[in-house]
N, C-alpha and C positions, 0 to 999 in steps of 0.2 A: 667520246666527247675530250676536247683540247684542255690544257691544265688552264686555269682561271689566271687572268693576269698577276703578275707580282703585287702590283698594289692594292690589287682585292684581296689578295692573302694578307698582306699586312692588317687591312680594314677590319678582317673577320678575328684576325688574332688580336686586335686592339678591342674589339667588343666583345670577346671572351674574357680577356683581362679585366674588361669594367665589369662584366658579370661576377667572375671570381671576386673582385674587391667588393662589392655589394654584398655577397654570400657571407665574405670573411667578416665584413664589417657587422653584419646582422648576428652572425656566431658571436661575435666579440661582445655585442651589446646585451645577447641573450645571457651569457654568463656572466656579465657584468651586474646584471639585474636578476640574477637567478631566485633570488629572494622573493621578487615581486611579480613572478609569472609561473604558471604550471607546464609550460611547452615540453620540460623534461620528463614528465609523470605520465605514465600510460596507465589509464584505469581499464579493469576487466569488463565491467556492466555485466555481473551475475545475476541470473533471473532469481527472483523470490517470489514463493507461491503466496498468493493473499489467504489461502487455507481455504478457499472455496473452489470446486471444480468449476461450478457455472462462471464463476467471476473470472477466473483464469482463462476461460476460453475467449472470453473478449479482452482481457487486460495483461499484457506482457510486462509486469513491475519489474524494475531491475536496480541493482545496486547504482549509486550516481544520481538517484531521484529524489525529488521532493514530491510530498503526496499529503494533499490535504483532504481531511474528512469534516464535513460540516452536517447540521442538523439538529434535532430538537433534543432536549433533554432525555436521557436514558435510551437514547435510540440505537447505542451499540458502538459509538465511536471509539471509546476508551478499549472496549474488549477487541474489536478487529484491530487497533494498533498493537496492543499486547500480542494477537495471534500472530502478525506479520513480524514482530520483533523475535518471536520464539522460531519463526520459519528461517529468519535471518540468521540467528544464532546457530540454527542446526545446519545452515546452507554454505555460510562463509566461515573459513578456517580462522581461527586466532580472532575471534570477534567477541565484543561485549555489548551492552546496551545501557543507554541512559535515558530514565524517564523523569522529565521536568515536572513535578508535582505543584501546578499554577495554582490550582483549585481547593486542593486538600480532598478530593474526592475517590483517592486510589483506596477503596475499603480491603478489610481483610478478606472479605469474600472475594471480591474480583481478582485479589492477589492468589487466594487459592485455585479459582476456576481457572486461571491461566496456566497452571502447570510451571509458571516461572519461579525462579528463585530470587526475591528481592533483598538487596541489602542497602544498610544505610550508613555506612563508614568504610572509608577508603582501603582498610585492611582487608574487608571481605569481598572486595570488588574483583574478583577472579573472572577468568575467561568465562564465558557462556552465563554470567550473571547480569541482572540488571540493577544498576545502582541508583537509587530514588534522590533524586537532587529536589529539596523541599525549599523551593524559592520562586517567588515570581518577579524578583528585581530583574528586569531586562537586560541591563548592562552585565550581570553578573551571569546570566544564563548565556549569553551570546559570547562573552570571553572565555567561559569555562569549557564551551563546545569548541570554540575556535581552537584553543589551545589543545584540547583533547584530539582535534582531527589530525593536527599537524603532527604532534609528539607521537600518537598511537600509529601514524602512517609510516615514520621513520623507524618504527619497531617491528613492521610488518604485520599491524593489527588494523582490525576495521571497527568502525562504530554505528550503531542504528540509535536513533534518539526520537524522541517523542516529546512534543511541548503540549501538554494538556491542561489548559487551553491556551490560545492566543488572547482569549477575551481577559484572562486573568492577569496577564503581563502589565506593568507599570515601570516607568522611568524611576532610578533612584531619586532624583530632586522632586518629584511628583509624592512619592511615597513618604519622603519626609517632611512636607509640607503639612500645616495643622490644619485641622478639617474646617476651620473657619476662614481659611484663606480664600478670598474670593477668585481665583485661578483656575482654569480650565487645563486639566492634565493632558499630557499628549495622548491622543488616541491610537487606536490599534494600526490604523494605515501608516502613520508615521513611523511605528516601532516595526512593521513587517517590511518596509521599504529599506530601514537601516539594517535589518536582519539579514535582507536578501543580498543588499551590498557587501555586508561581509561574508557570509558564508555559502552562497550560492555556486562560487566555482571551486570552494574546498569540497563541499559534499560533492559534487561530480565529479571530482578529480582523485579524491581520495576514498571513491568507491563506498562512500556513506550512504544511509538512508535517512532522509528527515520525514518524521510522520507530523503532522499539525493539525489539532482538532480545534473547532471554534462552533459557535452557536449561531443562531439565525440571524439576520439582521434586517436586509432588505431585498427589493426584489433582484434576483440573479439573472443577469442578461450578457452572455460573453459576446455574443453578435449584436452589434448598435443596429442593426438593419433588420433584425427579426420582428415579427408582429409581437405586441405584446399578448401573454396569456396569464390568466390568473393561475398561479401556482405558489407554493412555499416559497419562504424568502431566503436569501443568499446568508451565507455565513459571513461575519465581520471580517475586515482588513481593508478595504479599498481595492483599488485597481492592482497594485503591487501584489497582493496576496491572490488576485484571479490573474494575473500575467505569469507568475515566475514559477508556480508548481508545473509540474510535468503532467500530475493528475489530480482532479478534482472530483470528489464523490460526494454527492450528497443524498443524506438518508431521508426516507419520506415518511409522513406521519402515519402513527400504527393505530388502524382501526379494529373493531369487533372481528371483521371479517376475516382479518389476519391471523388471529388464532387458529393454533392446529387442535383440535379435539380429538378424545379418544374414538367417538363415535361422530364422523362429521353431519351424519343425518339427524342427530339429535341437539337441542340445546345445552348450554353449558350447565353444570351441576358440580359443584366442589366436591361432591362424594362419588356420584355416578357416572359422569362425563367430565373428567377434568382436563385442564389445558396442557397438552404434551408439549407446546412449543409455539412458535410463531413465523411468520413470513417477513422479512426484512425486504423492503423496496429499497433499491438504490439506482439513484441515476449517475452515469458519467456525465459530468458536466463539463469536463476539459479533458483531451487525451492527445497523445502523439500520433495515434494509430488511425485516425478517422472512427473513432468509436464513440464521440461525443454525442449526447443525447441517448445512447442505449440505456433502458432500464432492465436491470436485472434483479430477480425475485429469489431471494436465499433463506433455506428455511433454517432455523434455529431450533435445536433440542434443549429444553431444559433439563439441568442435574449433569450435565457433562462437564469432564475435567479436562482442560487444555483447548482443545478445538470445540467449541458449542455448535458449531454449523452440523447440520443433520445430513451427515456424509452419505449414508444408505439412501435416503431421499434424493440427495442430489444424482448419486449414480443411477437411480431409477430413473428420473428425468433426463439424464444425458443417454440412457439407454434407448428411451424414445425418440429423443431429439436427431441421434444418429440412426435412427432407422433398424436397431438392432433388434428391437421388438415392436409389435405392432397392436394398436389398440381397436380391438373391433367388439363394439357397444361394451358391453362390461367384462370382456375378455382380453387378456394380455397374451400374446404369443410371439415368443421367442422364435428369431429367424433361424434356419436350419445351420447356415453356415456359422453363426457365433456358437452354436451348440455343438457343431463339429469342432472348432477352433477350441472351445472350452475342454472337450474330451481329449484332445490332443495335449492338454495341458493336466490332465489326471482330475478335470473338474466337471461334475454332472449337473446339467440345468434341466430343469422341467420344461416341457415344450408350452404348455400352458397353465395359466394361473387366472381364476376369476375372480373379481373385484379389485377395485384402486387399491385399497387397504391391505388386501392379502399380496397384491404386487410389490407393494413397499414392506411390507413385512417379512415376505420371502426374502428377499435381499439382506434385509439386517438379520434376520435369524440364520443367515448362512454366511456366516463371517469371511469364509473362503471364496464365496463367490463375489461379495462385495469388493473384498481386497483386490481379487483378480481383475475384476472391470475398472476400479478404482486406478490401479496402476496402469492399464492398459490405457485408458482417457489421459492420465498424466503424461505417459509418454509421447501420446499423439499430440498433445498441446504444447509439449515442450520442445517437439521436432517440429512445429509449425510456427 
C-alpha cells in the first residue's frame, strides 16, 4: 500500500492531538476534584463467609457491599449480622467493627454467644474488636460512619458496621420535638435515601461492609409485574432501601414444625424430648447473581458460642446434595470415591449408616470427618 496523502497525515495528527487534549483535561479535572470522587481508589472485594455452608453455596458476599436483613422479632437478624462481623474481622486484615445500637437490644447473652469482644470507649477500640455506638440519632450515626470510613482507609484499615435497626433511627430535629407537638417525624424511607446518598460509594470503594436490619412493614415486591402472592411483609424503608442494597434477605416466620427435637418421632417434652435447635427459613429477596427468590433452610443449634449454625447438620446436607452419600430408604451410604479420597487424607469413613439422626450424629461426633468435609466444601465454594 502507498503512503497516505500528506493532508491525511495532518488530519490524523490533529485528531490525535484533540484526543490527547481531552484526556489531559480529564486528568486535570480529576486531580482538581480529587476530594469529590473515588476514581483513584482501587477496592479488593474480598469474599466474606455468612457462616453457613448452605447459604454460602448461593451467596458470594464480598467487601464493598450493603446487606439488608429483614424479618420478625427474634428471627435471628442481629445474631446473623454479628456472625458476619466476626468473619469479616477474621478475613480482612487491620479491621474493626462498629455496632450501632439503635434499639437497645444488644443483650449480654447475645454478646457472649457471638464470641466477639464488645467495647464502649474509644480507648478500648483495638483492631478486631466491636465498638458499640449507643445512638439512634440519624445524623450522628451517618457522620461518624462517614468520617471513620475515610480516615480508616487512609490508615490502611477496614470497617464493618451494623445498624440495628433502621426502624430505630430518628432525625435530631424530630428527637428534640416535644411529645405534644403535632408534627409527623421523618420516616425511614427519607433517612435511608439520605444514608445511601452519603455512604453508598464510600462503602463500596473503601471495602467496607454495611449490615442493616429492619422489621416487617408491607408487602415485599421487587418485580412490579409479578403476580401478587400472600406472603410475609416487607421490611421498612421504602424504595431506596430496596434498591440500594446488593443483597436483601428475609427471615420467615417460625412454626412448631421448624424446631429440631431430640427424637423427631415424638412430641416435645421439656424433660424427655427437648428442643435441640430450629430451622431458619431465609429467602433471598434481592441478589446480584440471579439467586433472587431462592429459599435456604439453615439449622440452628442451641447453646453454641460463636457460630450457632449447626455445622455438622449442614455438612450432612451438603454431602447428600453433592451426591457424596446416597439415601436408600433409611440407610445412608457413602460413595466409594469419597471414602477413598478420605483415606488418602488419613480419615476413615464408615460405608453405611442406618437412620437419619444416626447419620447426622456420626458426622457431629467425628469432628475430624466433619472438619474435613467442611473445609472441602468451603474450598469448592470459594473456587466457584
